[in-house]
All heavy atoms as a GROMACS GRO file, in nm:
protein
  414
    1MET      N    1   0.082  -0.117   0.000
    1MET     CA    2   0.000   0.000   0.000
    1MET      C    3   0.087   0.125   0.000
    1MET      O    4   0.056   0.220  -0.069
    1MET     CB    5  -0.090  -0.004   0.125
    1MET     CG    6  -0.198   0.098   0.123
    1MET     SD    7  -0.326   0.051   0.007
    1MET     CE    8  -0.331   0.187  -0.099
    2SER      N    9   0.195   0.122   0.075
    2SER     CA   10   0.286   0.236   0.079
    2SER      C   11   0.339   0.269  -0.059
    2SER      O   12   0.344   0.385  -0.098
    2SER     CB   13   0.402   0.210   0.174
    2SER     OG   14   0.358   0.195   0.306
    3SER      N   15   0.377   0.167  -0.134
    3SER     CA   16   0.430   0.187  -0.268
    3SER      C   17   0.325   0.247  -0.360
    3SER      O   18   0.353   0.340  -0.435
    3SER     CB   19   0.479   0.054  -0.324
    3SER     OG   20   0.521   0.070  -0.457
    4VAL      N   21   0.204   0.196  -0.355
    4VAL     CA   22   0.096   0.246  -0.440
    4VAL      C   23   0.064   0.391  -0.409
    4VAL      O   24   0.041   0.471  -0.498
    4VAL     CB   25  -0.031   0.159  -0.421
    4VAL    CG1   26  -0.151   0.221  -0.491
    4VAL    CG2   27  -0.007   0.019  -0.474
    5ALA      N   28   0.068   0.427  -0.280
    5ALA     CA   29   0.033   0.562  -0.238
    5ALA      C   30   0.151   0.657  -0.244
    5ALA      O   31   0.135   0.777  -0.220
    5ALA     CB   32  -0.024   0.561  -0.097
    6GLY      N   33   0.270   0.604  -0.273
    6GLY     CA   34   0.389   0.689  -0.280
    6GLY      C   35   0.442   0.730  -0.144
    6GLY      O   36   0.505   0.833  -0.129
    7ILE      N   37   0.417   0.648  -0.043
    7ILE     CA   38   0.462   0.676   0.092
    7ILE      C   39   0.596   0.608   0.113
    7ILE      O   40   0.612   0.490   0.081
    7ILE     CB   41   0.360   0.626   0.196
    7ILE    CG1   42   0.227   0.697   0.176
    7ILE    CG2   43   0.412   0.645   0.338
    7ILE    CD1   44   0.113   0.638   0.257
    8GLU      N   45   0.693   0.681   0.169
    8GLU     CA   46   0.825   0.625   0.193
    8GLU      C   47   0.815   0.508   0.290
    8GLU      O   48   0.745   0.515   0.392
    8GLU     CB   49   0.917   0.732   0.252
    8GLU     CG   50   1.057   0.684   0.276
    8GLU     CD   51   1.145   0.793   0.332
    8GLU    OE1   52   1.119   0.911   0.305
    8GLU    OE2   53   1.239   0.758   0.404
    9ASN      N   54   0.885   0.402   0.259
    9ASN     CA   55   0.885   0.283   0.344
    9ASN      C   56   0.985   0.304   0.457
    9ASN      O   57   1.104   0.301   0.436
    9ASN     CB   58   0.922   0.160   0.261
    9ASN     CG   59   0.908   0.032   0.339
    9ASN    OD1   60   0.856   0.030   0.449
    9ASN    ND2   61   0.956  -0.076   0.282
   10SER      N   62   0.935   0.326   0.576
   10SER     CA   63   1.022   0.343   0.692
   10SER      C   64   0.964   0.268   0.810
   10SER      O   65   0.845   0.242   0.818
   10SER     CB   66   1.038   0.492   0.725
   10SER     OG   67   0.913   0.547   0.758
   11THR      N   68   1.050   0.235   0.902
   11THR     CA   69   1.008   0.161   1.020
   11THR      C   70   0.957   0.257   1.125
   11THR      O   71   1.019   0.359   1.153
   11THR     CB   72   1.126   0.080   1.077
   11THR    OG1   73   1.174  -0.007   0.975
   11THR    CG2   74   1.085  -0.001   1.197
   12ILE      N   75   0.845   0.224   1.184
   12ILE     CA   76   0.791   0.304   1.292
   12ILE      C   77   0.863   0.265   1.419
   12ILE      O   78   0.869   0.147   1.454
   12ILE     CB   79   0.639   0.281   1.308
   12ILE    CG1   80   0.567   0.318   1.179
   12ILE    CG2   81   0.584   0.357   1.427
   12ILE    CD1   82   0.420   0.279   1.178
   13GLU      N   83   0.922   0.362   1.489
   13GLU     CA   84   1.000   0.334   1.609
   13GLU      C   85   0.917   0.264   1.716
   13GLU      O   86   0.968   0.180   1.789
   13GLU     CB   87   1.060   0.462   1.664
   13GLU     CG   88   1.167   0.521   1.574
   13GLU     CD   89   1.226   0.649   1.631
   13GLU    OE1   90   1.216   0.670   1.753
   13GLU    OE2   91   1.282   0.725   1.552
   14SER      N   92   0.791   0.297   1.725
   14SER     CA   93   0.708   0.240   1.830
   14SER      C   94   0.622   0.125   1.778
   14SER      O   95   0.517   0.096   1.834
   14SER     CB   96   0.620   0.349   1.891
   14SER     OG   97   0.537   0.405   1.792
   15SER      N   98   0.666   0.057   1.675
   15SER     CA   99   0.584  -0.048   1.615
   15SER      C  100   0.556  -0.162   1.711
   15SER      O  101   0.445  -0.218   1.709
   15SER     CB  102   0.646  -0.101   1.486
   15SER     OG  103   0.774  -0.155   1.512
   16ALA      N  104   0.650  -0.199   1.796
   16ALA     CA  105   0.626  -0.307   1.892
   16ALA      C  106   0.514  -0.269   1.988
   16ALA      O  107   0.425  -0.349   2.018
   16ALA     CB  108   0.753  -0.340   1.969
   17SER      N  109   0.515  -0.147   2.035
   17SER     CA  110   0.410  -0.099   2.125
   17SER      C  111   0.275  -0.094   2.053
   17SER      O  112   0.172  -0.132   2.109
   17SER     CB  113   0.446   0.040   2.177
   17SER     OG  114   0.342   0.092   2.256
   18TYR      N  115   0.276  -0.052   1.929
   18TYR     CA  116   0.154  -0.045   1.848
   18TYR      C  117   0.093  -0.184   1.830
   18TYR      O  118  -0.027  -0.204   1.851
   18TYR     CB  119   0.188   0.018   1.712
   18TYR     CG  120   0.074   0.026   1.616
   18TYR    CD1  121  -0.024   0.124   1.629
   18TYR    CD2  122   0.063  -0.065   1.510
   18TYR    CE1  123  -0.129   0.132   1.539
   18TYR    CE2  124  -0.042  -0.057   1.420
   18TYR     CZ  125  -0.138   0.041   1.435
   18TYR     OH  126  -0.242   0.048   1.347
   19ILE      N  127   0.177  -0.279   1.794
   19ILE     CA  128   0.130  -0.417   1.774
   19ILE      C  129   0.080  -0.475   1.905
   19ILE      O  130  -0.024  -0.542   1.909
   19ILE     CB  131   0.241  -0.504   1.712
   19ILE    CG1  132   0.268  -0.457   1.569
   19ILE    CG2  133   0.205  -0.652   1.717
   19ILE    CD1  134   0.391  -0.517   1.506
   20HIS      N  135   0.151  -0.448   2.013
   20HIS     CA  136   0.110  -0.498   2.144
   20HIS      C  137  -0.030  -0.446   2.182
   20HIS      O  138  -0.114  -0.521   2.232
   20HIS     CB  139   0.211  -0.460   2.251
   20HIS     CG  140   0.177  -0.508   2.387
   20HIS    ND1  141   0.185  -0.640   2.423
   20HIS    CD2  142   0.134  -0.443   2.496
   20HIS    CE1  143   0.147  -0.653   2.548
   20HIS    NE2  144   0.116  -0.535   2.595
   21SER      N  145  -0.055  -0.320   2.154
   21SER     CA  146  -0.186  -0.263   2.188
   21SER      C  147  -0.297  -0.329   2.107
   21SER      O  148  -0.405  -0.355   2.158
   21SER     CB  149  -0.188  -0.111   2.169
   21SER     OG  150  -0.177  -0.077   2.033
   22TRP      N  151  -0.270  -0.360   1.978
   22TRP     CA  152  -0.369  -0.429   1.896
   22TRP      C  153  -0.392  -0.571   1.945
   22TRP      O  154  -0.505  -0.620   1.945
   22TRP     CB  155  -0.328  -0.429   1.749
   22TRP     CG  156  -0.383  -0.313   1.676
   22TRP    CD1  157  -0.316  -0.203   1.632
   22TRP    CD2  158  -0.520  -0.292   1.640
   22TRP    NE1  159  -0.403  -0.116   1.572
   22TRP    CE2  160  -0.528  -0.168   1.574
   22TRP    CE3  161  -0.636  -0.366   1.656
   22TRP    CZ2  162  -0.648  -0.117   1.525
   22TRP    CZ3  163  -0.756  -0.316   1.608
   22TRP    CH2  164  -0.760  -0.192   1.542
   23LEU      N  165  -0.287  -0.638   1.986
   23LEU     CA  166  -0.302  -0.774   2.037
   23LEU      C  167  -0.391  -0.776   2.161
   23LEU      O  168  -0.475  -0.864   2.177
   23LEU     CB  169  -0.166  -0.836   2.070
   23LEU     CG  170  -0.082  -0.874   1.949
   23LEU    CD1  171   0.057  -0.919   1.994
   23LEU    CD2  172  -0.149  -0.982   1.867
   24ARG      N  173  -0.376  -0.677   2.246
   24ARG     CA  174  -0.458  -0.668   2.366
   24ARG      C  175  -0.605  -0.648   2.327
   24ARG      O  176  -0.694  -0.714   2.381
   24ARG     CB  177  -0.411  -0.551   2.452
   24ARG     CG  178  -0.474  -0.545   2.587
   24ARG     CD  179  -0.409  -0.440   2.676
   24ARG     NE  180  -0.290  -0.384   2.611
   24ARG     CZ  181  -0.265  -0.254   2.601
   24ARG    NH1  182  -0.346  -0.167   2.653
   24ARG    NH2  183  -0.156  -0.210   2.542
   25VAL      N  184  -0.631  -0.559   2.232
   25VAL     CA  185  -0.768  -0.534   2.187
   25VAL      C  186  -0.829  -0.660   2.126
   25VAL      O  187  -0.944  -0.695   2.155
   25VAL     CB  188  -0.772  -0.418   2.085
   25VAL    CG1  189  -0.908  -0.408   2.017
   25VAL    CG2  190  -0.736  -0.286   2.151
   26LEU      N  191  -0.753  -0.729   2.043
   26LEU     CA  192  -0.804  -0.848   1.976
   26LEU      C  193  -0.831  -0.963   2.073
   26LEU      O  194  -0.924  -1.041   2.053
   26LEU     CB  195  -0.706  -0.893   1.868
   26LEU     CG  196  -0.692  -0.795   1.751
   26LEU    CD1  197  -0.582  -0.842   1.658
   26LEU    CD2  198  -0.823  -0.777   1.677
   27LYS      N  199  -0.753  -0.971   2.179
   27LYS     CA  200  -0.778  -1.074   2.280
   27LYS      C  201  -0.907  -1.046   2.356
   27LYS      O  202  -0.977  -1.138   2.396
   27LYS     CB  203  -0.661  -1.082   2.378
   27LYS     CG  204  -0.541  -1.151   2.319
   27LYS     CD  205  -0.427  -1.156   2.418
   27LYS     CE  206  -0.303  -1.219   2.355
   27LYS     NZ  207  -0.191  -1.220   2.449
   28GLU      N  208  -0.939  -0.918   2.374
   28GLU     CA  209  -1.059  -0.879   2.447
   28GLU      C  210  -1.185  -0.890   2.361
   28GLU      O  211  -1.293  -0.913   2.413
   28GLU     CB  212  -1.045  -0.737   2.501
   28GLU     CG  213  -0.939  -0.724   2.608
   28GLU     CD  214  -0.914  -0.579   2.650
   28GLU    OE1  215  -0.986  -0.489   2.602
   28GLU    OE2  216  -0.821  -0.558   2.729
   29ASP      N  217  -1.172  -0.871   2.230
   29ASP     CA  218  -1.288  -0.872   2.141
   29ASP      C  219  -1.250  -0.939   2.009
   29ASP      O  220  -1.193  -0.875   1.921
   29ASP     CB  221  -1.336  -0.728   2.116
   29ASP     CG  222  -1.460  -0.720   2.030
   29ASP    OD1  223  -1.512  -0.826   1.986
   29ASP    OD2  224  -1.507  -0.608   2.006
   30SER      N  225  -1.283  -1.067   1.996
   30SER     CA  226  -1.242  -1.143   1.878
   30SER      C  227  -1.308  -1.092   1.750
   30SER      O  228  -1.256  -1.114   1.641
   30SER     CB  229  -1.273  -1.291   1.897
   30SER     OG  230  -1.413  -1.310   1.915
   31LYS      N  231  -1.419  -1.021   1.760
   31LYS     CA  232  -1.485  -0.967   1.641
   31LYS      C  233  -1.412  -0.844   1.587
   31LYS      O  234  -1.434  -0.803   1.473
   31LYS     CB  235  -1.629  -0.932   1.673
   31LYS     CG  236  -1.714  -1.053   1.704
   31LYS     CD  237  -1.855  -1.013   1.738
   31LYS     CE  238  -1.938  -1.133   1.779
   31LYS     NZ  239  -2.073  -1.096   1.820
   32MET      N  240  -1.327  -0.784   1.670
   32MET     CA  241  -1.258  -0.662   1.631
   32MET      C  242  -1.169  -0.684   1.509
   32MET      O  243  -1.155  -0.595   1.426
   32MET     CB  244  -1.175  -0.609   1.747
   32MET     CG  245  -1.102  -0.480   1.716
   32MET     SD  246  -1.209  -0.341   1.670
   32MET     CE  247  -1.279  -0.304   1.828
   33VAL      N  248  -1.111  -0.803   1.493
   33VAL     CA  249  -1.023  -0.827   1.379
   33VAL      C  250  -1.101  -0.816   1.248
   33VAL      O  251  -1.050  -0.763   1.150
   33VAL     CB  252  -0.949  -0.963   1.391
   33VAL    CG1  253  -1.043  -1.080   1.371
   33VAL    CG2  254  -0.834  -0.970   1.293
   34VAL      N  255  -1.225  -0.862   1.246
   34VAL     CA  256  -1.307  -0.851   1.125
   34VAL      C  257  -1.340  -0.705   1.098
   34VAL      O  258  -1.331  -0.658   0.983
   34VAL     CB  259  -1.436  -0.936   1.139
   34VAL    CG1  260  -1.527  -0.916   1.020
   34VAL    CG2  261  -1.401  -1.082   1.156
   35GLN      N  262  -1.376  -0.632   1.202
   35GLN     CA  263  -1.408  -0.490   1.185
   35GLN      C  264  -1.285  -0.411   1.140
   35GLN      O  265  -1.294  -0.326   1.052
   35GLN     CB  266  -1.463  -0.432   1.316
   35GLN     CG  267  -1.597  -0.490   1.355
   35GLN     CD  268  -1.641  -0.448   1.494
   35GLN    OE1  269  -1.562  -0.400   1.574
   35GLN    NE2  270  -1.768  -0.468   1.522
   36ALA      N  271  -1.171  -0.439   1.202
   36ALA     CA  272  -1.047  -0.370   1.165
   36ALA      C  273  -1.009  -0.400   1.021
   36ALA      O  274  -0.968  -0.311   0.946
   36ALA     CB  275  -0.936  -0.409   1.261
   37ALA      N  276  -1.023  -0.525   0.980
   37ALA     CA  277  -0.990  -0.562   0.842
   37ALA      C  278  -1.081  -0.493   0.742
   37ALA      O  279  -1.036  -0.447   0.637
   37ALA     CB  280  -0.998  -0.714   0.826
   38ALA      N  281  -1.209  -0.484   0.775
   38ALA     CA  282  -1.303  -0.416   0.686
   38ALA      C  283  -1.269  -0.268   0.672
   38ALA      O  284  -1.271  -0.213   0.561
   38ALA     CB  285  -1.446  -0.432   0.738
   39GLN      N  286  -1.235  -0.204   0.783
   39GLN     CA  287  -1.199  -0.062   0.778
   39GLN      C  288  -1.067  -0.041   0.703
   39GLN      O  289  -1.053   0.055   0.628
   39GLN     CB  290  -1.190  -0.006   0.920
   39GLN     CG  291  -1.323   0.003   0.990
   39GLN     CD  292  -1.422   0.092   0.917
   39GLN    OE1  293  -1.390   0.202   0.874
   39GLN    NE2  294  -1.544   0.042   0.901
   40ALA      N  295  -0.973  -0.133   0.722
   40ALA     CA  296  -0.846  -0.124   0.650
   40ALA      C  297  -0.867  -0.138   0.500
   40ALA      O  298  -0.805  -0.068   0.420
   40ALA     CB  299  -0.749  -0.230   0.701
   41GLN      N  300  -0.957  -0.228   0.460
   41GLN     CA  301  -0.986  -0.246   0.318
   41GLN      C  302  -1.051  -0.121   0.260
   41GLN      O  303  -1.018  -0.079   0.149
   41GLN     CB  304  -1.077  -0.367   0.295
   41GLN     CG  305  -1.100  -0.397   0.149
   41GLN     CD  306  -0.971  -0.434   0.077
   41GLN    OE1  307  -0.906  -0.530   0.115
   41GLN    NE2  308  -0.935  -0.362  -0.028
   42LYS      N  309  -1.143  -0.061   0.335
   42LYS     CA  310  -1.206   0.064   0.289
   42LYS      C  311  -1.102   0.173   0.270
   42LYS      O  312  -1.104   0.248   0.171
   42LYS     CB  313  -1.311   0.112   0.389
   42LYS     CG  314  -1.440   0.035   0.384
   42LYS     CD  315  -1.539   0.095   0.482
   42LYS     CE  316  -1.670   0.021   0.485
   42LYS     NZ  317  -1.764   0.081   0.581
   43ALA      N  318  -1.009   0.183   0.365
   43ALA     CA  319  -0.904   0.285   0.356
   43ALA      C  320  -0.814   0.260   0.236
   43ALA      O  321  -0.783   0.353   0.161
   43ALA     CB  322  -0.821   0.288   0.485
   44ALA      N  323  -0.776   0.135   0.215
   44ALA     CA  324  -0.691   0.102   0.101
   44ALA      C  325  -0.762   0.131  -0.031
   44ALA      O  326  -0.703   0.188  -0.123
   44ALA     CB  327  -0.650  -0.046   0.108
   45ASP      N  328  -0.889   0.093  -0.040
   45ASP     CA  329  -0.966   0.121  -0.162
   45ASP      C  330  -0.975   0.271  -0.188
   45ASP      O  331  -0.962   0.315  -0.302
   45ASP     CB  332  -1.106   0.061  -0.152
   45ASP     CG  333  -1.107  -0.090  -0.156
   45ASP    OD1  334  -1.004  -0.150  -0.194
   45ASP    OD2  335  -1.210  -0.149  -0.120
   46TYR      N  336  -0.996   0.348  -0.084
   46TYR     CA  337  -1.005   0.494  -0.098
   46TYR      C  338  -0.873   0.551  -0.148
   46TYR      O  339  -0.870   0.633  -0.240
   46TYR     CB  340  -1.044   0.557   0.035
   46TYR     CG  341  -1.053   0.706   0.029
   46TYR    CD1  342  -1.166   0.768  -0.024
   46TYR    CD2  343  -0.949   0.785   0.074
   46TYR    CE1  344  -1.174   0.905  -0.032
   46TYR    CE2  345  -0.957   0.924   0.067
   46TYR     CZ  346  -1.070   0.983   0.013
   46TYR     OH  347  -1.077   1.120   0.006
   47ILE      N  348  -0.763   0.505  -0.089
   47ILE     CA  349  -0.631   0.557  -0.125
   47ILE      C  350  -0.599   0.527  -0.271
   47ILE      O  351  -0.544   0.611  -0.342
   47ILE     CB  352  -0.523   0.501  -0.032
   47ILE    CG1  353  -0.541   0.562   0.109
   47ILE    CG2  354  -0.383   0.528  -0.086
   47ILE    CD1  355  -0.458   0.496   0.216
   48ILE      N  356  -0.633   0.408  -0.318
   48ILE     CA  357  -0.600   0.372  -0.457
   48ILE      C  358  -0.709   0.413  -0.556
   48ILE      O  359  -0.702   0.384  -0.673
   48ILE     CB  360  -0.566   0.224  -0.473
   48ILE    CG1  361  -0.682   0.134  -0.433
   48ILE    CG2  362  -0.442   0.188  -0.395
   48ILE    CD1  363  -0.657  -0.014  -0.461
   49GLY      N  364  -0.812   0.481  -0.504
   49GLY     CA  365  -0.914   0.536  -0.592
   49GLY      C  366  -1.023   0.441  -0.629
   49GLY      O  367  -1.087   0.457  -0.733
   50GLU      N  368  -1.048   0.340  -0.548
   50GLU     CA  369  -1.154   0.244  -0.576
   50GLU      C  370  -1.266   0.257  -0.474
   50GLU      O  371  -1.324   0.158  -0.431
   50GLU     CB  372  -1.099   0.102  -0.577
   50GLU     CG  373  -1.004   0.077  -0.690
   50GLU     CD  374  -0.955  -0.066  -0.695
   50GLU    OE1  375  -1.009  -0.152  -0.624
   50GLU    OE2  376  -0.859  -0.091  -0.768
   51GLU      N  377  -1.294   0.380  -0.434
   51GLU     CA  378  -1.397   0.404  -0.336
   51GLU      C  379  -1.532   0.357  -0.390
   51GLU      O  380  -1.569   0.387  -0.502
   51GLU     CB  381  -1.403   0.552  -0.302
   51GLU     CG  382  -1.503   0.586  -0.193
   51GLU     CD  383  -1.501   0.734  -0.161
   51GLU    OE1  384  -1.435   0.811  -0.231
   51GLU    OE2  385  -1.569   0.771  -0.066
   52GLN      N  386  -1.603   0.280  -0.308
   52GLN     CA  387  -1.735   0.233  -0.350
   52GLN      C  388  -1.841   0.311  -0.274
   52GLN      O  389  -1.824   0.346  -0.160
   52GLN     CB  390  -1.750   0.085  -0.317
   52GLN     CG  391  -1.654  -0.002  -0.396
   52GLN     CD  392  -1.674  -0.149  -0.364
   52GLN    OE1  393  -1.759  -0.186  -0.286
   52GLN    NE2  394  -1.594  -0.233  -0.427
   53THR      N  395  -1.950   0.336  -0.342
   53THR     CA  396  -2.061   0.405  -0.277
   53THR      C  397  -2.164   0.303  -0.233
   53THR      O  398  -2.187   0.204  -0.301
   53THR     CB  399  -2.128   0.507  -0.372
   53THR    OG1  400  -2.171   0.438  -0.488
   53THR    CG2  401  -2.028   0.616  -0.411
   54ASP      N  402  -2.224   0.326  -0.118
   54ASP     CA  403  -2.331   0.240  -0.070
   54ASP      C  404  -2.458   0.274  -0.143
   54ASP      O  405  -2.495   0.388  -0.155
   54ASP     CB  406  -2.350   0.254   0.080
   54ASP     CG  407  -2.231   0.204   0.158
   54ASP    OD1  408  -2.160   0.114   0.107
   54ASP    OD2  409  -2.206   0.252   0.271
   55ALA      N  410  -2.529   0.175  -0.190
   55ALA     CA  411  -2.651   0.199  -0.265
   55ALA      C  412  -2.773   0.186  -0.177
   55ALA      O  413  -2.778   0.124  -0.080
   55ALA     CB  414  -2.661   0.103  -0.381
   0.00000   0.00000   0.00000
């Protein structure tokens, strides 16, 4: 996605903390992974110009 959007590929210094916080959320709510994936797909589609409208 970074390449498609022209975003420089760099490592986030706090990535371990970020991932840890998501793991905690996912352990508390197993449905969150589906919701997060759906939102991530919407964001990716928007960035690459494939935004869909709800009918």
